[in-house]
N, C-alpha and C positions, 0 to 999 in steps of 0.2 A: 603422382596418382595413376595407378593404373587403369587403363581403359577398358572398354568392352573386348573380352576375349585375351585380356592380358597382355595386348599389344602394346601399351603405353600411350594410344591415342584414343580420343573420343571422335567418332565421325558425327555427321549432322543428324543421322537418325537416333544415337545415343543422345544428342543434346536435346531432341524434339521429344524423346522418351517414346519412340515408336519402333518396330521391328525394322531391321535393315530391308527385309524383304518388301515390306509394306511400303518404305519409302522409295525403293527402287521402282516398284510397281507405279506409284504415283508419278514419279519422274518420266517413267516411259510412255504413260497415258496422257501427258499433257497436250500433245497435238490433237489427241481425240477429243479432250474437252473443249478445245479451241474450236474444231470442227461442229461439234455439237452445239456451242453457243452461236455460231454463225447458222446452222440449220434452224435453230430456234427463232433467231431474229427474222429469217427469211420466211417461216411459217407465220409469225406474228404480223408480218407486213402482209402476208396473204389474207390472213385472218380479217384483219383491219379492212383490207380491199373489198372482200367480199361482204362484210358486213356494212360498209358504206354503200356498196353497189345495190343492196337490199333496201336503202334508205334507212338504214337502222333497224329493220323488222326481224332480220334473221337472227336467232340465238344459236345457241350451241348446236342442237339438232340440224338446224338450216345450214348453218356453215359447214359442219361436218359433210352433210350431203352434198352440197355443192362442190367442195373440194374433193370428194371421192369422183365426183361425176366428171371432172376433168383430169382424173388420174392420180391425184395425191393420195398416198398411202398414209392414212392420219386415224386415230381413235378419237371418238368423242371426249374421252378422258383428257386427252392431250389438249384439245381445243377448250374444254372447260378449264383446264390448268392455267392456259394463256388468258382466258377471258377474266378469271379470278385474279390473276396477277395484275391484269391491266386496270381491273376496276378498284383494286386495292381491298378486296375483301379479304377477312382474315379466314384461316383455314376453319375456324368454330362456325363461322357464318355458311361456309360452303358445304356445311353438312346439312344444311336446310335445302329442300328442292329448289334449285334455280337454274334457269338456262339461259339468262341473258348474258349480253357480252359487255355489261357495265350498267351504271346508273342511268334510269330512264331509257332502258332498251326497249320497253313495251312488253316483254316477256317475262314470265315468273317474278317480277318485282315484288 
């Protein structure tokens, strides 16, 4: 059976049904994805720490302001994403106005 390009072999990208350039790009950015996951984990830890330091009273706006005050470059959307992920809220539920960091956070519940 002739492979992609008539070379007689089918590479991984052919087996997966994706373009070779897409597969190669995905492979070349693996380290970037690992770095992003590590940065997300560090940010999540900082968010939890700020939230706990406030005795659970800071929601997304308060956590965002506090992190910015100490020099962290972060948007309220990224904080909200982490808050929603941690609280287990569904994407549909996140459409409603909510600025808490989890169930019973005291804000926007």
